[in-house]
C-alpha positions, 0 to 999 in steps of 0.5 A: 483704141489707137497706138497712142494709148499710154503704156502704163496700164494695169496688166488685166487691161493689157490682156483685154487689149491683147484679146482684141474684143472688137474682133469677136463678132467675126467669131460669133457670127458664123455660130449664130447663123449656123445655129439658126439653121439647125434650129429651123431644121429641128436639129438644134442642140443647145450644149453643142451650140454653146460649146461651138460659140465658146470654142470659136471665141477662144480660137479667135482670141488665141489667133489674136495673141499669136499674131501679136507675138509673131508680128512683133518677133518678125518686126512687122509691128512698129511704132508707125503702126496705124491699127489698134494697139499691139501689146507686145510691140507697145511693151505692155506685156512681155513676148514670152507671156503673150506666147504662154497666153496663146498656148493657154487659150488654145488649150482651153479651146481644145478642152471645149473641143473634147466635148464636141468630139464626144458629141460629133466624132472625128470631124471635130478633131480635123476642124479644131487642129486645122484651125489652131495650126492655121492661126499659128501659121498665119504670122508664125513659122518660117513661111507665114501665109499671111505675109504672102497673100493667102490671108483672104483664102484662109479667112474664108475657109476657116471663118466661113466654111469651117465655122458655119458648117462645123457648127451646124454639124456638131448639132445636126451630125450632118451637113446641109446645103443650107449650111454650106450656102450661108457659109459663103456670105458670112465668110465673104463678109469676114474676109472684108474685115481683113481687106480693110485691115490690109488696105490700112496697113499697105505702107507699113506692110510694104516696109516690113516685107509683108506681101498681102494682096493689098500690097501686091495690087494697091489701094484702088484694087483693094477697094474694088475687092471689098466692093466685089465681095460685098456684092457677092455676099448679097447676091449669094444670099438672095439667090440661095433664099429664092431657090430654096437652098436657104429659108426664104426668111433669110432674105431679112439679112438684106435689111443690112444693106444700108449699113453695108453702103455706109461702111463701103463709103468709108472704105472708099473715102478713108485713109490711114488711121481713119480706116479703123472706123471702117474696120469696126464697121465691117465687123459690125456689119458681119454681126448685123447680117448674121443676126438679121439672117437668123431672125428671119429664119426663126420667124419664118419657122415660127409663122409657117410651122 
């Protein structure tokens, strides 16, 4: 959905737009992959897995609302925006309402976190608080790190390492080399969603003073960044599976390569608003990769148990 959406829409639909449901595969994918590993290791806990999924979705929605609010306050969202609609800038929701909604969603995530803390203890507190603070500080506060080129690092840390290892931990009460290993390709694929977003927004980000890596180094470099992260994704997955760090069944994730090639071609050829298709494709790729990886891990366990 583009910024050309009419402003006269029901409030309930505006809140759905603000939540940005197309970004939710990035929140679900780490949980899916980590849960498959926990099940393969005989450590699956359905309550912890479900709570981790709900918590991850709420954190993503809260981050989306926070970005909508803070980007509007800082003047980064304008009528020239090429990406999906931002409800505050479009006048669909009042800024104060979006801020209250942000705090409410993070509050719900904290309630889910209490259950996980009861299961797995203080590490959940650290991960949860850090995730909420990172979501707020991405575009909020006096020195938002998303405006200074640190977005890719934060996405990798929180959507890759923290999300995968944290989901595995709340089920297994321990950390495995496999969980750390699979967090790397999952994190890199999710970083690529941000890379496409920043590639598309180079003109408007430069005008608003957002110094993302894409703004700093330009379109050609950003496209090479996307390809490099994609190559690393499949290289790490292959090496970790062949060396026994990950189950061999995880190689089924390589079946997502045709989709990866298709999406990469779009990143290379699309410009401006057309990159929204590449953005959606990159989110789809994360989900497909995670589902295939998980399916392979589960099938291997069933066949060779």
